[in-house]
C-alpha positions in Angstrom: -158.4 83.8 84.3 -160.2 81.6 86.8 -163.6 82.2 88.4 -162.0 83.2 91.7 -159.8 85.8 90.0 -162.7 87.2 88.1 -164.9 87.3 91.2 -162.0 89.0 93.1 -161.6 91.5 90.4 -165.4 92.2 90.4 -165.3 92.8 94.1 -162.4 95.2 93.8 -164.2 97.1 91.1 -167.3 97.2 93.3 -165.3 98.6 96.2 -163.8 101.2 93.9 -167.3 102.1 92.7 -168.5 102.5 96.3 -165.5 104.7 97.0 -166.4 106.9 94.0 -170.0 107.1 95.2 -168.9 108.1 98.7 -166.6 110.7 97.1 -169.5 112.0 95.1 -171.7 112.3 98.2 -168.9 114.2 99.9 -168.7 116.5 96.9 -172.5 117.1 97.0 -172.3 117.7 100.8 -169.5 120.2 100.3 -171.5 121.9 97.5 -174.6 122.2 99.7 -172.5 123.5 102.6 -170.9 126.0 100.4 -174.2 127.2 99.0 -175.7 127.5 102.5 -172.7 129.1 104.2 -172.5 132.8 104.6 -169.0 134.0 103.9 -168.1 137.4 105.4 -166.0 138.6 102.5 -164.0 138.0 99.4 -161.1 136.6 101.3 -163.2 133.7 102.6 -164.4 133.2 99.0 -160.9 133.0 97.7 -159.9 130.6 100.5 -162.8 128.4 99.6 -161.9 128.5 95.9 -158.4 127.5 96.7 -159.8 124.5 98.6 -161.8 123.6 95.5 -158.6 123.9 93.4 -156.8 121.5 95.7 -159.7 119.1 95.7 -159.8 119.3 91.9 -156.1 118.3 91.8 -156.9 115.3 93.9 -159.8 114.3 91.6 -157.5 114.8 88.6 -155.1 112.3 90.2 -158.0 109.8 90.7 -159.0 110.3 87.1 -155.5 109.5 85.9 -155.6 106.3 88.1 -158.9 105.2 86.5 -157.4 106.0 83.0 -154.5 103.7 83.8 -156.9 101.0 85.0 -158.8 101.3 81.8 -155.6 100.9 79.8 -154.7 97.8 81.8 -158.2 96.3 81.1 -157.7 97.0 77.4 -154.3 95.3 77.4 -155.9 92.2 79.2 -158.6 92.1 76.6 -156.0 92.1 73.8 -154.2 89.2 75.5 -157.4 87.3 75.8 -158.1 87.9 72.1 -154.6 86.6 71.3 -155.3 83.5 73.3 -158.6 82.9 71.5 -156.8 83.2 68.2 -154.2 80.7 69.4 -156.9 78.2 70.5 -158.6 78.5 67.1 -155.3 77.8 65.4 -154.7 74.8 67.6 -158.3 73.6 66.8 -157.6 73.8 63.1 -154.3 72.0 63.5 -156.0 69.1 65.4 -158.8 68.9 62.9 -156.2 68.6 60.1 -154.3 65.9 61.9 -157.6 63.9 62.5 -158.4 64.2 58.8 -154.9 63.0 57.8 -155.1 60.1 60.3 -158.5 59.1 58.9 -157.2 59.2 55.4 -154.2 57.1 56.4 -156.3 54.6 58.1 -158.5 54.2 55.1 -155.4 53.8 52.9 -154.0 51.1 55.2 -157.3 49.2 55.2 -157.4 49.3 51.4 -153.8 48.1 51.3 -154.6 45.2 53.6 -157.6 44.2 51.5 -155.5 44.4 48.3 -152.7 42.3 49.9 -155.2 39.7 51.1 -156.7 39.6 47.6 -153.3 39.2 46.0 -152.4 36.4 48.4 -155.7 34.7 47.7 -154.9 34.8 44.0 -151.3 33.5 44.5 -152.5 30.9 47.1 -151.9 27.9 44.8 -148.5 29.2 43.7 -147.0 30.2 47.0 -146.5 28.4 50.2 -149.5 28.8 52.4 -148.5 30.4 55.8 -149.2 28.5 58.9 -152.1 29.3 61.2 -149.6 30.7 63.7 -148.1 33.1 61.2 -151.6 34.1 60.1 -152.6 34.8 63.7 -149.4 36.8 64.3 -150.1 38.9 61.2 -153.7 39.4 62.2 -152.7 40.3 65.8 -150.0 42.7 64.5 -152.5 44.4 62.1 -155.1 44.5 64.9 -152.6 46.1 67.3 -151.7 48.7 64.6 -155.4 49.4 64.0 -156.1 49.7 67.7 -153.1 52.1 68.1 -154.5 54.2 65.2 -158.0 54.2 66.7 -156.6 55.1 70.1 -154.6 57.9 68.6 -157.7 59.1 66.8 -159.7 59.0 70.0 -157.0 60.9 71.9 -157.0 63.6 69.2 -160.8 63.8 69.3 -160.6 64.2 73.1 -157.9 66.9 72.7 -160.2 68.6 70.1 -163.1 68.5 72.5 -161.0 70.0 75.3 -159.8 72.8 73.0 -163.3 73.5 71.9 -164.4 73.7 75.6 -161.5 76.0 76.5 -162.3 78.1 73.5 -166.0 78.5 74.5 -165.0 79.3 78.1 -162.5 81.9 76.9 -165.1 83.5 74.6 -167.6 83.7 77.6 -165.0 85.2 79.8 -164.1 87.7 77.0 -167.7 88.7 76.6 -168.1 89.1 80.4 -165.0 91.2 80.7 -166.1 93.3 77.7 -169.5 94.0 79.2 -167.9 94.8 82.6 -165.5 97.2 80.9 -168.4 98.9 79.1 -170.3 99.3 82.4 -167.2 100.8 84.1 -166.7 103.2 81.2 -170.4 104.2 81.5 -170.1 104.7 85.2 -166.9 106.7 84.8 -168.5 109.0 82.2 -171.5 109.5 84.5 -169.2 110.4 87.4 -167.3 112.8 85.2 -170.5 114.4 84.0 -171.8 114.8 87.6 -168.5 116.3 88.6 -168.6 118.6 85.6 -172.2 119.8 86.5 -171.3 120.3 90.2 -168.1 122.1 89.4 -169.8 124.3 86.8 -172.5 125.2 89.3 -169.8 126.0 91.9 -167.6 128.2 89.7 -170.1 130.2 87.6 -171.1 132.1 90.8 -167.6 133.7 90.9 -168.0 136.6 88.5 -165.4 139.1 87.5 -165.7 142.2 89.5 -166.3 145.4 87.5 -164.1 148.5 88.1 -167.0 150.6 89.2 -167.9 148.1 92.0 -164.5 148.5 93.8 -165.9 151.5 95.7 -169.1 149.6 96.8 -169.3 149.0 100.5 -169.3 145.4 101.8 -172.8 143.9 102.5 -174.0 143.5 106.0 -174.9 140.1 107.5 -178.5 140.5 106.5 -177.6 141.2 102.9 -175.3 138.1 102.5 -178.0 135.7 101.2 -178.9 138.1 98.4 -175.2 138.5 97.7 -174.7 134.8 97.4 -177.6 134.6 95.0 -175.9 137.2 92.8 -172.6 135.2 92.5 -170.8 135.9 95.8 -170.5 139.7 95.4 -172.6 142.6 96.7 -175.4 143.7 94.3 -175.0 147.1 92.6 -177.2 149.8 93.8 -176.8 152.2 90.9 -179.5 152.5 88.3 -177.0 152.8 85.4 -175.4 149.4 86.0 -177.0 146.5 84.1 -178.5 143.7 86.2 -176.4 140.7 87.0 -177.1 137.5 85.0 -178.4 134.5 86.9 -176.6 131.2 87.1 -179.1 129.6 84.7 -178.5 132.4 82.2 -174.8 132.1 82.5 -174.9 128.3 82.0 -177.2 128.7 78.9 -174.9 131.3 77.4 -171.3 130.1 78.0 -169.9 133.0 75.9 -171.0 135.5 78.5 -169.2 133.7 81.4 -166.5 135.9 82.9 -163.1 134.6 83.7 -163.2 131.9 86.4 -160.8 131.8 89.3 -160.5 128.0 89.4 -160.0 125.2 86.9 -163.1 124.1 85.1 -164.1 120.7 83.9 -164.8 119.7 80.4 -167.5 117.0 79.6 -164.8 114.4 79.3 -163.7 115.0 83.0 -160.3 116.7 82.2 -159.5 119.9 84.2 -158.4 123.0 82.3 -156.8 125.8 84.1 -158.2 129.1 83.0 -155.4 131.7 82.6 -155.9 135.5 83.1 -157.4 137.3 80.2 -155.4 140.1 78.6 
């Protein structure tokens, strides 16, 4: 690929990165708004969670898009590697041809010297060619030699062009590989941030206990305390154990109740949590 194509591809990837950052900022804003908002009941909580589910579906579609882009980049990298191997094979072929031409030129020179020596030995026995014939023979041999030299020079030029193209292809391959590694790193960071944000948003939704069904709904003044306890009114009985905080729930994943929305794994894939029997 040319420099313009690479530059255009870098610009497209930068625009995609900016869109991801804007989307991340939107997610952080939604998370802060959700934490600061004071919902009036469980119905509002369910509606908000449904909104999160829809948003997660959109994010899953975006992740599939980036996975397809990653596969395309890997395919392009394989094609570039094939081209590098082809250039190396051409380089070896040109080198072999130059070696053969050099050997053939040396053999022709030796043959010419031997023929001249033989003619010198038979000079008294054979008819001495005229000066015109000698000049024609010398001109013919000179033309042949110049043609061989020209062919060798052309092969050397082709070899230099192939080496230059090979170096450029290797540099492009290294740049594309580095760019692909940076994109993979940024994608993993985005997935990790989404996982942390989604985990922080869903661990507050705790499974309601049967004895809490008869509890009265909290008043408006009690709502902040309810949100700190996971979105449900705190228990007033002394027999009920205290609710675990968000930090404790995150540090002990086995104690997490059943979530109402899909959760993210560290790789960025969404797994829908089914009802527990």
